[in-house]
C-alpha positions as CSV (number, residue, x, y, z in Angstrom):
1,M,112.0,119.1,87.7
2,T,111.4,116.1,86.0
3,P,108.5,114.1,86.3
4,T,109.8,111.0,88.1
5,L,111.7,113.6,90.5
6,A,108.6,115.5,90.9
7,L,106.7,112.1,91.8
8,E,109.2,110.8,94.4
9,G,109.2,114.2,96.2
10,L,105.0,113.7,96.0
11,Y,105.5,110.2,97.1
12,L,107.5,110.9,100.2
13,Y,105.7,113.9,101.4
14,L,102.3,112.0,101.5
15,V,104.0,108.8,103.1
16,R,104.8,111.6,106.1
17,H,101.6,112.8,106.0
18,G,99.7,109.4,106.8
19,F,98.8,107.9,103.4
20,A,99.3,104.2,103.7
21,L,101.6,103.9,100.5
22,S,103.9,100.9,99.6
23,V,106.9,101.1,97.4
24,R,104.5,99.0,94.8
25,D,102.3,102.1,94.9
26,Y,105.2,104.1,93.7
27,L,106.1,101.7,90.7
28,D,103.0,101.6,89.8
29,A,103.1,105.2,89.2
30,L,106.3,104.9,87.3
31,A,105.2,102.4,85.0
32,A,102.5,105.2,84.7
33,L,105.0,107.7,83.7
34,D,106.5,105.3,81.4
35,G,103.2,104.7,79.5
36,G,102.9,108.5,79.3
37,F,100.5,109.4,82.0
38,G,101.0,112.6,83.8
39,L,104.2,113.6,81.6
40,L,103.3,117.1,80.0
41,D,101.6,119.1,82.6
42,R,100.8,120.0,86.0
43,G,97.1,118.5,86.0
44,G,98.2,115.2,84.7
45,L,100.6,114.8,87.5
46,H,97.8,116.0,89.8
47,W,95.4,113.4,88.0
48,L,98.3,110.3,88.4
49,C,98.5,110.6,92.0
50,R,94.9,111.4,92.5
51,T,94.3,108.0,90.9
52,L,96.9,105.8,91.6
53,W,97.2,107.2,95.4
54,A,94.2,108.6,96.9
55,R,91.6,105.9,98.4
56,S,88.9,108.1,100.4
57,E,87.6,111.2,100.1
58,H,89.6,112.7,102.4
59,E,92.9,111.7,100.7
60,I,91.7,113.2,97.5
61,S,91.0,116.5,99.2
62,F,94.3,116.5,100.6
63,V,95.7,115.7,97.2
64,D,93.8,118.6,96.0
65,R,95.0,121.2,98.7
66,L,98.3,120.2,97.7
67,F,98.4,121.0,94.4
68,R,96.4,124.1,95.0
69,D,99.1,125.2,97.6
70,L,102.2,123.8,95.6
71,A,104.1,126.6,94.0
72,R,104.8,126.3,90.2
73,P,108.3,126.6,89.3
74,S,109.0,130.0,86.7
75,D,109.3,128.8,83.2
76,E,113.2,129.4,83.5
77,E,113.8,126.7,86.1
78,V,111.5,124.2,83.9
79,Y,114.0,124.5,81.2
80,A,117.3,124.6,83.4
81,E,115.7,121.4,84.9
82,G,115.2,119.6,81.7
83,G,118.7,121.1,79.8
84,Q,117.1,123.5,77.7
85,V,117.6,127.2,76.3
86,S,113.9,127.9,75.1
87,P,110.4,126.8,75.8
88,P,109.4,123.5,73.9
89,E,106.9,123.9,71.4
90,I,104.2,121.6,73.6
91,R,100.6,122.5,74.0
92,P,99.8,121.9,77.7
93,A,96.5,119.6,78.0
94,P,93.6,121.3,80.0
95,E,93.5,121.5,83.6
96,P,89.8,121.6,84.8
97,L,90.5,120.8,88.0
98,A,93.8,122.7,88.6
99,G,92.0,125.5,87.1
100,A,88.9,125.2,89.6
101,L,91.3,125.2,92.2
102,S,93.3,128.1,91.3
103,A,90.4,130.3,90.8
104,A,89.4,129.4,94.5
105,A,92.2,130.2,95.6
106,N,92.5,133.7,94.2
107,A,88.8,134.3,95.1
108,A,87.7,137.7,96.9
109,P,88.8,137.8,100.4
110,L,85.5,137.7,103.1
111,E,83.8,141.1,103.5
112,F,82.0,141.9,106.6
113,A,78.4,143.3,105.7
114,G,77.8,147.0,106.7
115,A,75.8,147.6,110.1
116,S,72.6,148.4,108.2
117,E,72.6,145.0,106.8
118,A,73.2,143.1,109.5
119,G,69.8,143.1,111.4
120,V,71.0,141.6,114.5
121,G,74.3,142.3,116.8
122,L,76.1,139.8,114.9
123,P,78.8,140.5,112.1
124,P,77.8,139.1,109.4
125,I,80.1,138.5,106.2
126,R,80.0,138.1,102.2
127,M,81.4,134.8,101.3
128,P,82.0,134.4,97.6
129,A,81.1,131.2,95.9
130,I,83.5,128.6,95.2
131,D,82.5,126.1,92.5
132,N,84.1,122.7,91.8
133,V,85.9,122.2,95.1
134,A,85.6,119.0,96.7
135,H,84.4,119.0,100.6
136,V,84.4,116.3,102.7
137,F,81.4,115.6,104.6
138,S,81.5,111.5,105.1
139,A,82.2,109.9,108.3
140,R,86.1,109.1,108.1
141,S,87.0,106.2,110.1
142,S,89.8,106.5,112.5
143,V,91.1,102.9,111.8
144,A,91.6,102.0,108.1
145,M,90.8,98.8,106.5
146,R,94.7,98.3,105.3
147,S,96.0,99.5,109.1
148,A,93.3,96.6,110.6
149,I,94.4,93.8,108.2
150,I,97.7,94.5,108.9
151,A,97.1,94.5,112.5
152,F,95.0,91.5,112.3
153,R,98.1,89.5,110.1
154,R,100.4,89.9,113.4
155,F,98.2,87.4,115.3
156,R,99.9,84.2,114.2
157,R,100.4,80.9,116.2
158,A,102.2,79.0,113.9
159,Q,101.9,75.2,114.4
160,R,103.2,72.6,111.9
161,E,100.6,70.1,110.4
162,G,99.9,67.6,107.7
163,P,102.2,66.0,105.5
164,K,106.1,66.6,105.6
165,T,106.9,68.7,102.7
166,E,109.4,71.0,103.8
167,L,113.4,70.7,104.2
168,D,114.5,70.8,107.7
169,V,117.9,72.4,106.9
170,E,119.6,72.0,110.3
171,A,118.6,68.3,110.4
172,T,119.5,67.4,107.3
173,I,123.3,68.5,108.3
174,R,123.1,66.7,111.4
175,E,122.3,63.7,109.4
176,Q,124.9,64.4,106.7
177,S,127.6,65.1,109.6
178,R,126.7,61.9,111.3
179,W,127.0,59.4,108.3
180,G,129.4,61.3,106.1
181,R,126.9,61.3,103.6
182,L,123.3,62.5,102.5
183,V,121.0,59.5,102.7
184,A,117.6,61.4,102.6
185,P,117.1,65.2,103.1
186,A,115.1,65.5,106.7
187,L,111.6,67.1,106.2
188,V,109.1,68.3,108.4
189,A,105.6,69.4,108.0
190,A,104.6,72.9,106.9
191,R,103.6,75.6,109.2
192,H,100.2,76.9,109.5
193,N,98.5,79.6,111.3
194,R,96.4,78.0,114.4
195,A,95.4,81.5,115.5
196,R,91.7,81.6,116.8
197,L,90.0,85.4,117.4
198,V,86.3,85.9,118.5
199,L,85.3,89.6,117.7
200,A,82.6,90.8,120.0
201,V,80.9,94.4,119.0
202,D,78.7,97.0,120.8
203,V,75.7,98.0,118.7
204,S,73.6,99.8,121.5
205,P,72.7,103.3,120.1
206,S,75.7,104.8,121.9
207,M,77.9,103.4,119.9
208,I,76.0,104.5,116.5
209,V,78.7,107.2,116.2
210,W,81.5,104.3,115.4
211,Q,79.0,101.8,113.5
212,S,81.3,102.5,110.5
213,I,84.8,101.7,112.3
214,C,83.3,98.5,113.7
215,R,82.0,97.3,110.5
216,T,85.9,97.9,109.3
217,I,87.2,96.0,111.8
218,A,84.5,93.1,111.0
219,E,85.5,93.2,107.1
220,S,89.2,93.3,107.8
221,L,89.1,89.5,109.6
222,D,88.1,88.1,106.0
223,W,91.9,89.1,104.9
224,A,93.5,88.3,108.2
225,Q,94.4,84.5,107.4
226,L,93.2,83.6,110.5
227,A,92.2,79.9,111.3
228,Q,88.8,80.9,112.3
229,K,86.9,83.7,113.2
230,E,83.2,84.3,114.5
231,V,81.9,87.7,114.8
232,F,79.4,88.5,117.4
233,Y,77.3,91.3,118.4
234,F,75.6,92.6,121.7
235,D,73.9,95.4,123.3
236,N,75.5,97.2,125.6
237,V,76.5,93.7,127.7
238,P,78.3,90.7,125.9
239,D,75.6,88.2,127.1
240,P,73.8,87.0,124.9
241,L,75.4,87.2,122.2
242,F,73.9,87.5,118.6
243,E,75.0,86.4,115.1
244,S,73.1,90.0,113.3
245,E,74.4,93.5,113.6
246,T,70.6,93.8,114.4
247,L,70.3,91.8,117.3
248,R,68.4,88.5,115.6
249,R,69.7,85.2,116.1
250,P,70.8,85.3,119.6
251,V,73.4,82.7,120.8
252,P,73.8,82.2,124.2
253,L,77.3,82.7,125.7
254,R,78.0,79.0,126.4
255,S,77.0,77.9,123.0
256,A,79.2,80.8,121.2
257,M,82.4,79.3,123.5
258,A,81.4,75.7,122.2
259,R,81.7,77.1,118.5
260,S,84.7,78.7,119.0
261,P,86.8,77.1,121.6
262,E,90.2,78.3,123.3
263,S,90.2,81.5,121.1
264,A,91.2,84.9,121.7
265,L,88.3,87.4,122.4
266,L,88.4,91.1,121.3
267,V,85.5,93.1,122.4
268,V,84.9,96.4,120.9
269,S,82.5,98.9,123.4
270,D,82.6,102.1,124.7
271,A,81.5,100.0,128.1
272,G,79.6,103.4,128.9
273,A,82.0,105.9,128.3
274,T,79.7,108.0,126.0
275,R,77.1,108.5,128.5
276,G,79.5,109.5,131.0
277,R,77.8,107.7,133.9
278,Q,77.9,104.8,136.7
279,D,75.8,101.8,135.9
280,Q,76.2,99.6,138.1
281,E,74.0,97.0,136.7
282,R,75.8,97.3,133.8
283,V,79.3,97.1,135.6
284,V,77.9,93.5,137.5
285,A,76.9,91.4,134.3
286,T,80.4,92.7,132.3
287,Q,82.3,91.1,135.3
288,A,79.9,87.8,135.4
289,F,80.5,88.0,131.2
290,V,84.6,88.2,131.8
291,K,84.5,85.5,134.4
292,A,82.6,83.1,132.4
293,A,84.1,83.8,129.1
294,R,87.7,83.2,130.4
295,R,86.8,79.6,130.7
296,S,87.3,79.1,127.0
297,W,88.4,82.6,125.6
298,L,91.8,83.7,126.6
299,P,93.0,86.4,126.2
300,I,90.3,89.3,126.5
301,A,91.3,92.6,124.7
302,W,88.8,95.4,124.9
303,L,88.8,98.3,122.5
304,N,87.2,101.5,123.4
305,P,86.2,104.4,120.9
306,M,86.0,106.7,123.5
307,P,89.4,108.6,124.4
308,S,90.7,107.2,128.1
309,A,90.4,110.7,129.7
310,R,86.6,110.4,129.0
311,W,86.4,106.8,131.1
312,R,86.9,108.5,134.3
313,G,83.9,108.4,136.3
314,S,82.0,106.6,133.9
315,S,81.2,102.6,134.1
316,A,84.2,102.2,131.4
317,E,86.4,103.3,134.3
318,R,85.3,100.2,136.2
319,I,85.0,97.6,133.5
320,A,88.6,98.7,132.4
321,R,89.8,97.4,135.9
322,I,88.0,94.0,135.8
323,P,90.7,91.1,136.2
324,G,91.1,89.6,132.9
325,A,90.5,91.8,130.4
326,T,92.7,94.5,128.9
327,M,90.9,97.8,127.6
328,L,92.7,100.2,125.0
329,E,91.5,102.8,123.1
330,L,90.1,102.3,119.5
331,T,93.0,103.6,117.2
332,D,95.2,102.4,114.9
333,D,97.9,101.9,117.8
334,G,95.8,100.6,120.3
335,L,94.5,98.0,117.7
336,I,98.2,96.7,117.1
337,R,98.4,96.7,121.0
338,A,95.4,94.4,121.3
339,I,96.5,92.2,119.0
340,D,100.0,92.0,120.5
341,Y,98.5,91.3,123.7
342,V,96.1,88.8,122.7
343,R,99.4,86.8,120.9
344,G,101.1,87.3,123.9
345,K,103.7,89.6,122.8
346,G,102.7,93.0,124.4
347,S,101.5,94.5,127.4
348,R,98.6,97.2,128.2
C-alpha cells in the first residue's frame, strides 16, 4: 500500500472515531509526505500521524494503540502493491516507539499467584512490567477547545454598520433596469456581528471536577468573534457576580447588567445536582436572579455538567423548571443547542 493510500485510510478512520480533523489537516500530512516524512517505514508514518493529528494525551494514546493493533502487511502484499517483484534495497529506520508497543503487546499473559503466596482470600496476580507505553492520567475535557470555538461562532447577529463599501447586487440590477444603463453601483454597509454574550461560571466546591471544562469554555470566547463578551464567576447562586475565578472583585448584578446590556446569558453550574439534595434557599435565590437578569439579559441558557438523569430529586430539577431559563447538559451537543437557543434558532 502506498503511503498516500495508507494516510487516507488512517485519516478517515480517525475522523470516524471523533478526531476533530479538517481537510487542511489531511493536506498538511500529504505535504509532509511530499517532503519525505513518513515514507520509508511504519514508524515514520506513525510519527507523522502522531505529530500532525494528535492534539491531546488521549489522542496520542489512541494513535499509538491504533498502530500497535493494526496488522502489518506481508512482504508479498507490499511488493505487489508497489509493482515490485523483489524487496527493495532499503534499510528501515529504527522504530523505538513501535518496538516498545509491539513488545508490550507480546508480553507474557497475567498469571495468578499460588494459594501459599496469596496471604488473604483474594486471587492476586503477577503482572509483567510494560515500559514506554503511554497512559493517560490527566483529566480530559468533555468539551474540546475547538468544539467550543465552533459552537460560539454560530452565535451571530449580523447588522450593517459603517460606510457603504459592499455592492448590493439586486439594487444595482434594479437601477440598471430602470434607467437602461448603470449610472452608479448601489452600495451598502458591511455586515458586522453584533452578538453579545455574558458567561457566568459556578466555581463552588461542587464544580471543582469540571474546572478545566469551564476554563476551556471561558478561553474559547476569545476566539468567538463576538461584538462583546463578559465572563463572571459565582458561588452556587449567580448573585453577586465576581470578576475573578477566586471570587475577588465582586460586581453587583445591576452593575453587571449595565456593563453589558441586551446580551444573551450562558450559565455554567451543576445547580445542586452534584450533591443530589434539595436546597430551598438556593432555588428561591436562583429564581430571583433569573427574574432580575431577564430585564437586560435574554435569552438565558443554563449548562449543567451533570447528566439530566441526576437532576431528579435535587435543586437542579426545580431550577431547570424556572420560567425564562433553559437548562441543558454540558456536552458538545448541549453547548451547540444552548448557542442555537440564545440566538433564537433552536429549542430545548
